[in-house]
N, C-alpha and C positions, 0 to 999 in steps of 0.2 A: 375229671372224676365226678363232679357235681352233675354235669350234663348227662353222664352215663347213668347215674343214680336216678335222675329225673325221668329219663326215658324208660328205665325198668319200672319205675313207679307208675307212670302213665300206662304202660303196656298192661301191667297186671291189674291196675284199678279197672281198666276197661273189661277185663276178664271176669271180675267179680260182679255177678248179677245181683243188683240190689232188689230186695223183695218189694220195696216201696214203689218201684217203677210201675208195676201193674196198678197200684192204688192211684198213682198220679194220673195215669192215662184214663182210668175209669172216672176219676173226679172231673177231668176235663171233658169227658163225654157226657157228664151229667150236670155240670154247673158252668156258669160264665167264667169263673175264675177259681183258681186253686192257690192257696198260700202254703208253701213248703217251708217249715220252720226247723232250725237246727243251729248248733254252734258253728262258728267259723271252722273251716278246714275239714268238716265232717263228710263232704262229698256232695253237697247240694248242687253245685255248678256242674259237676260231672254227670249227675243224675239228670239234671235239666237238659243238658246237651244230648243225653241218650234219648230222652223223651222227644226232643226237637227233631231227632233223626226220623222219628215215626210220623212227623207232621211236616209236610212239604212247605218250604218258604217261610219257616219260622224266623222270628227276629229275636236276637239275644242282646240285651243291653245291661252292662255292669255299671250301676250308678256310682261306684267308687272310681270309675274311669272317667276322667274329665271330658274326653272326646265323646263318650257315650252319653254322659249326662247333658252335654251341650245340645244333643239332638232333641232333648225335652225342654228346651228353653221356652218353647210354645207347645206344651204337651198335647193339648186338644188338637191342634192343627196337625202335629206329627202323627198322632194315633189315628186320626180320621183318614190320613193318607194310606194307612195300613189296616183298614177296618176288616179286611178279609183274611188277615194273618194272625197266627198265634204270636203274641208278644211276651217274651220272658224278661222280667225285670229283676235283676239280682241286687241284693242289699237294698231292698225297696224302702226300708226304714230311714234311709238317708234323705229321702224326699217326702216327708209326711204330707205335704200339701197335694201330693199326687193322687191321694185316695178319692178326693172329691171329683177330680177329673175322671178317674176311672169309673166312678159311679155313673157319671153322665155318658161316658162312652158305652158302657154296658147297656144302659137303658136305651140309648139311641140304636144300638145294634139289635136289641130285642125287637124294637119297633120295625126293623127291616127284616126280621125273621131269623136272625142268627142268635141263638140262645145259649150255646155252649162253646167251650174251648177257646175263649178269647184271650185270657191272661194267665200266666203262671208267675206268681210272685215268690221270690226267695228272700227270707229274712233271718237275721242272726240273733234277734232278741224277741222271744215269744210274746211276753206280756206287752212290751212296747208296741209291737206290730198289732197285737189284738186290740189294744186301746185305740190306736190310730185308725184301724179299719172297721171296728165293730159297728159304729153308727153309719159311716159312709157307705159300707158295702154289706150291710145287713141283708141277708137273704140272697146275696149274689156271690158269696165266697164260701168255699169249702176249705177247711184247715187240715193239714197233715203235718206230722213231725217226722223228721229224719234223724234217728239216733245213729250211733256209730255202727260199724260192721258188727254183725251178730254171728252166733255159732252156726246157724243154718246157712249163712252166706259164706262162711270161711271153713267149714268142716273139711278135713279133720284136724285143723290147726287150733283146737280149743285152748290148749295151754298157752300157746303163743299169743292168742287173742286175749286171754286173761292177763298175762304178764304185760303186754304192750298196749292194750286197750284198743278201742274200735275206730280211732282215727286212721284213715287209710295209709297215710305216709309212714307213721311209725310202725304200723302193722307190717308193711311191706319193706321196711328198711333192711339193709344187708346184715345188721348185727343188733344185738340188744343195746350196745353202747350208742350206736347211731340213733336208735329209736328213742333212747333216753335223752339224748341231746336235742332231738326234735321237740320232745314234750317240754323240756326245760325252756326252750326258746318260745314255745307256744304260750306257756304260763307267763313268761316275762312280757311278751308282746300284748297279751290280753290285759295284764295289769297296767302296763305303762302307756299303751296306745289305744287299744280298742275300747276299754271301759271308759276312759275319759271322753272318747268320741260320742258315747251315749249320753254325755252331759252329767256323769256321776262325779261328784267331788269327794272322793275318798282316797287318801294317800295310798299309793301302790304298796308301800311297805306294810301299812296297817292291814290292807285286804289280804296280802300274801300271808301274813301271820295268822289271820283269822281262818283263811282257807286251809292252812296247814293244821290248825287246831281242830277243824272239822275232820280232817283226814285221820288224825289220831283217835277221834271219837266215831269212826266209821260205823254206821248202823246203830248208834246209840240214840236214846230218847233225847230230844233237844232240851237242854237246860239253859235257857237264856240268861238266867241270873248268874249261874256259874261261869259261863263264857264271858259275861260282862265284867265280872270281878277279875278274871284272868287277863282280860284285855285292857282293864281300867277304862272302860267306856260304859255308857248307859245301856240299860236293857232295850230301849227303843232303837239304839244304834245297832245292837246285835240283830234285832229284827230286820232292820234295813239291809244289813250285810247279807243275811240269809235270803231275803227277798231278791236281792240283786243276783246272787249266784243261781238261784232257782230260775229267775227270769232269763238268764243267759243259758239255761239248760245245762249247767255244769254241776249242779247239786239237785238231788231229788229230796223233796220233803214228803215222806210217806205218811199220810194221815191215818189216825186210828179209826177203826170201824166201830160205830156205836150201835148197840142193839139192846133191846129191852129184855135182858136175860136175868135180871135180878141180882147182878153182881157189880162190884165196883170196878170200873174200867180205867186203864191208863188213857189220859186225854191229850197228852202232848205228842207231837209228831216225832217220827224217827228221821234221821238225816243221813244221806249217803252221798259221797262223791260219785257221780254217775259213771264216769269213765275209769275203769280199773287202772289203766296206764297212768292217767294223771294222778290218781291216788298214790300209786307206787312212787312216782317222781316227787310228789310233795313230801313223801316219807324218806326219800333218798335211796330207794330200792331200784336196782338196775337189772339184776339177773333173776332167774327163776329160783335159784338157791337163796338169794337175798329174801325173796318173798316167803319161801317155805320156812325159813328160820326166824321170821319176824312174828311178834305177837299179833300182828294185823292179819295173818293169813286166813283165819276163819272169817272175820268180818269182810275181808276183801273178796273171798269166794262168795259169800252171801250176797254182797252187793252186785257182783258180776252176774250171778245167777238170776237175781231179781230183775236186773235191767234186761237181760235176755228174755226172760219169761214175759215181761210186760211188752217187749217189742214183738213177741210172737202172738200175743193175744189179739183177738178180733177187735176191729175198730169199735169204739164205744165202751170198751171194758174199763172199769174203774179199779185201780189198785189200792189196797188198804193193808194195814197190819192189825192184829187183834191181840190185846193183852189185858188180863185181869190183874188186879193188885195182888191176888193170891198166887199168881205165877203161871196160869194157863195162857198159852201164847200160840199164835199162828204168825210165822214170819212174813208170809205174803198171802193175802186174801183177795182173790180176783172176783169181782162182781161183773159177770158177763152181761152182754146187752139184754139177754132174756131174764136177767136178775138171779140166775143160778150162782151159787158161790162155790169156788174151788179153793180149798184150803191146802196150802203148800208150806212144808217145812224144808229148809235148806240145810244140808249137812255136807261137810267136806270130810267124808269118811268112806273108806272102801267097804265098811260093814255098817251101814246106817240102821238106826232104830227109830221108831216113832216114840217120842216122849209121851208120858202119860198126860202131861199138860196140853200137848197138841191134840190128843184124842179127845180130851174133855172139852177143849175149846171148839173143835170141829163138831162135836156132838151138840154143844150149846147152840150152835148156829145152823144145825141141820145142813151141813155142807154137802153139796151134790157129789163132789169128788174130794178125795183126800190122798195126798201123795207126799212122799219124801224125796226130794230131788238131790242127787248126789253125783260125784264125778266118775262113776263107774260106767259099765257098758251092758249091764244086764238088768232086766225088769223082774221083780219078784214080790210076792205079797209079804207084808209085815204084820197084818192083822186082817180080820174079816172085811174091814172097810178101807184100809190104807195100803197103798202100793209104793214100793221103792222104784224110782224111775231115773235113768240117766237124764242129764239136762237136755240133751238133744231130743230124746224121745218125748219128754214133757213139752218142749217147744213145738215139736211136730204135731202133737195132739191139739195144742192151742191153735196152731196155724191152719188146721183143717176145719175149724169151727166156722 
């Protein structure tokens, strides 16, 4: 039974065209190395193998595999033997000393005339990998992030994606119950095995409790003091816990946008569990009816929409939220690479309306686009400046930029 499930999962995972694949290929055509970052089980290896199929004689090494890691006992000698091939290094944060070797290899190949497409690095911890590679590979490495499956990749299964989340295995599972079991196992494995492997000394039970508390506060402004009292820990400890989950790309810390508009602004970040499926599992929700009947339904949809919109936005876009202490608010403010601002309000309603506070905030910031994103299928105007858009349509517009 398990083998049959695995075969179905692999079959359909290969059928899902990841939009990041084009970005990775483009990055390899422009830079010596590309680092693809994302949480475990999000599909990095599958995507890397798809890229490798486009590059003849590529080499794939999983550094969690002892046999593969043994090939790099003398990394410089091994890599010099394969100087004309694309080398893919999975879980590269497992060998931090490798980055210095990679710098030497890249520079040596540059002198021989090969400037691009040398290494594809896959990592499961964003800031850890960035710290390790920033100095060693400065100017030699392009970073990209692989989020979970998104609406444009899985359409028309938007509701299933919202319920189960963007990790390929639970999304493709035979039932909601099977998907929930996968996510529960994923959470337990992360807490008990993966996080300790990163050198983090936090008890699994403590971090699980904290992660669950964040789930109950989905989309809320981070109140570290309140969380510290609830957990009976220090405020700095709460900061470390949030930093860790952000570092692992499991939590999004959405920063407030500051502007000189002559108003008092909220200065604390908002916090979201990034994967809606993990959010639902942390709250004990298995079916679509469970989610719809739970008070988290609105914040869950908001977080789901925000993650999808950020994933669709062009490279270099900076996501923010905006809120004044008087109540004017923008759920998601996208600062595009050309510095234009798109103001987005998220509504889980079949008859959305633009709140007055949203219109005031968008006017304060002179937003180039104003939209209310909702789970319907029709586009229509809400005011002279604001349009209601289905989530898929808003993502498609961002993806075309």
